[in-house]
N, C-alpha and C positions, 0 to 999 in steps of 0.2 A: 563611723566606718561604713555602715550600711548606706548612709546618705551619699557618701562619695562613690560607692559602687554603683548605685542606681543612677547618679548623675553621669557617670562614665558610660553606662549602658545606653542611656537615652541619647547622649551626645554622639556616641558611635553609630547607633542606628540612624540617626538623622543625617550624619555626615555621609555614611555609605549609601543612604537612600538617594543621594544625588550624584554619586560618582560610580556606583556599581550597578549599572543598568545592563541586564543580560542582552547579548546580541541575539539575532534570530537563531534559534536552536534547530538542529537537524534531527529528524526522527527516522529510524530505519528498523525494518522488521523482515526477517527471512522465514518463509514457511516452505514446507515440502511434504510430498506424500507420493503414493503410488496408485495408478489407475490399472484396472484389470480387464482382461478379455474374457467375456462370458459367451455362452452359446448364442445369445441373441444380440450381442454387440459388445460395446465397451462401456465401462463405468465413467462417471465424471464426479468431480468434487465441488462442493458448495461451501463457501466461506462467508459468514455474515459480517457486514460492516455497519458500525454505528459512527456516523460522521457528524460531529457536533458543531461544526462551523464551516465557513467557506475557506478555501485554500487550494493548493495544488499538490498532487503527489504523483510519483512515478511507479509504474508497474513494469517489472523487468523479469521475464521468464527465461529460465535455462532448462532445456528438456531434451532436445534432439542431439544425440551424441556423435554426430558426424558433420563435417563441413559442407558436404554436397549430397545430392540425391542419388548419385551413381558412383561406384567405386572407381570408374574409369575417367571421371571428370577431373581435369587438371585442378590441383589444389586440394584434392580429397585427402582427409585424414579423420581419425576418430579421437575422441577424448572422453574419458570417464569423468564427467562433470562433477558428480556427487561423490566420487571416490568409493563406490561400493563394490568395485571389482567386476562390474558387468556393464554392457552397453545396451541401452534401450532407446526406443524410437517414438517418442511422443511428438506428433506434429500439433503443437498446442494451439487451441482455439479458446479464446477467453471472452467472457460476457459480463456485463453488469445489468442487474435487475433491481427493481424496487423490492423491498422485503415487506410483504403484507401477510407473512405467516406461512406462505407456501409458494411454490413456483407456478406462476401463471403466465400465459403468453402475453396477456395485457400488461404485464409488469416489465417486459423486456425493454431495455434502453438502448444498448449498442453492443456490438461485438468487435473484437480486434484479433485478426489472424495474420501473423507474419509482420515483419518490419517493412513499412512502405507498401503493403499489399493487403487489401481487405481491412485496412485500418487508416482510412483517409485522414487528412489533416483537419483544420478548422473550417474548410470550405466543403460544400456538398453534403448530401444527406446519406451517402453510401454507408450501408451497414448500421444505420440507426433504425430503430423499430417504433411501431405504434405512432407514426407521424412525427416523431421527434426529429429535429434538425440541430446542427451545432448552435443555432441561435436560441432554440427553445428547450433544449435538453437540460435536465437537472445536473447531469454530469457530461462534460465535454471532453472528447478524446483527441489527442494530437500525437501522431506517431513520431518516433525518432527516425533517423535516416540511416540507410545502408552505409553511408560514408563515415558514420561515427563508429569509433572503436568500442567494442563490447567492454563492459565494466563488471559483468557478473559471471564470467566464465563461459558464456555462450560461444559455440563454435560454428554453428550453421550460418550460412551467409544471410539467411532471412527468416527461417522457420520459427524462431523464438520471438514472440511479440515483445515489443519494448515501446512504451508510450506513456505520455503524461495525461493525467486526468485533472481537469479543473472542476472543482465543486462549486456549482452555482446555487444549489439548494441542499442544505444539510438535511440529513434524515437517515433512515434505515435502508440498507441496500444489501444485495447478494452478489458475490463474485463467483462465477462459475468457470472452471477450467476443464477442458475436455480434449479429446483427439478431434482433428478436423473431420467432419463438421457436425456440430450439435445444433440442430434447428430448435426453435422454441417449443414446438410440439413434442419433440423427443425429450427435451428437458422436463416438460410436464409429466411425460410418461416414465421418466426416471432411468432411461437407458439410451445410449447413443446407438440406435438400431442399425444392425448390419455392418457396423464399423469394425475395422481391423487395424492394428498398428502396422506401420510400413517401414521396413528397414531399407537402406540404400540398395538400389538395384545391383546385384552381383555380390552382396555380402553373404558369406557362407554361414549357415546354421545360426540365424539371428534369433534372439529372444523376442517372442511375439505374444507371450501370455500376460505380460504386464509392461508398464512403462512408468518411469519415475519423472518427477518434476521438482523444480525449486523456483520460487517466486520471491523477488526482493521488492518490498514496498519502501519507498523513501520519500522524504519531504523536507523542505527547508523552512516551512512555516506551519507544520503540524506535528504534534507528538503522536506516536503510533505505539499502541500496546495491544496485547492479545490475552484472552482468557478463553480456554477451550477452542471453539471454532469461531469465536467472535473477535473481530479486530475493531478497535476503537481509535478514532482519529480526533484529536483535540487541537484547536488552533493555538499556536504559541502567542502569548499576550504581546501586544505591541509595546515598544519601549516606553511610550507615554503611560501605559497602564502600570508598568513596573515602577515608574517614577512616583505615580500617585500612591501605589501600595506602600512602597518603602517610606515615602514621606509621611504617610499616615502612621506607620509604625514609629517613625521618629517623633511625631507629635504625641503618640501614646506614651512613649518613653519619657518625654518631657513632662507630660501630665502626671505620670507616676512619681517622678522626682518631686513635683510640687506637692502632691498629696502626702508623700512621706515627710517632706520638710515641714508641712503644716502639723502633722501628727507629732513629730519630734519637738517642734516648737511648743505645742500645747503641753507635752509631757514635761519639758524642762520648766515651763512657766508654772506648772502645778507643783 
């Protein structure tokens, strides 16, 4: 009976190893928090990234809870994006830095503020730092377009950054999110100096002592997970890798069959 069971297991593993190859899996992660207004400026948040291989992921911010900068602009409306019963006004500015244990100006890679604004495509070196260009940067940034429909609940026509990041060099990085604008020197100092949150012109009694945000990270070729403030991105194995892995399991099952058969044969012979 045991021999038949093991033979069935080995045959099943081997068969499925060649017909059940996982397709490219999608990874997605949503983070969110609140930035605060202090006497000397506004705070910013830092999220650590451990990127374990090459691939591409999307950064999609939802933060500014009005569609326009002025209540009299045609098409103006508000939306409580995160459903907390209040409206806040973060004009999100995002950055990627190398993670060398601290925030250093020499670690800044690029920034992206707005959709199709201060977030150039794959041409030009605008808003890259430390001599990086799209051709030399370990992370390359490509903005989405204003003509694309938002998929994360954003309502402002451009203030919420939305862009793709191509990982050219795996490693440890930092993602910074702040109110416009956080210069590298301010990041090192730990405060967005002199900054204030800005409600749409004409909005009555706005909340200006804090601002909320939500960021969706997604990828079609990387798994995304989080532990504390550290986000890990792991490449999805190529289909060929799955074939080799599952075929190896099939061979292992077959070998187990043979070993059990030999042992049973020796037992009966004795």
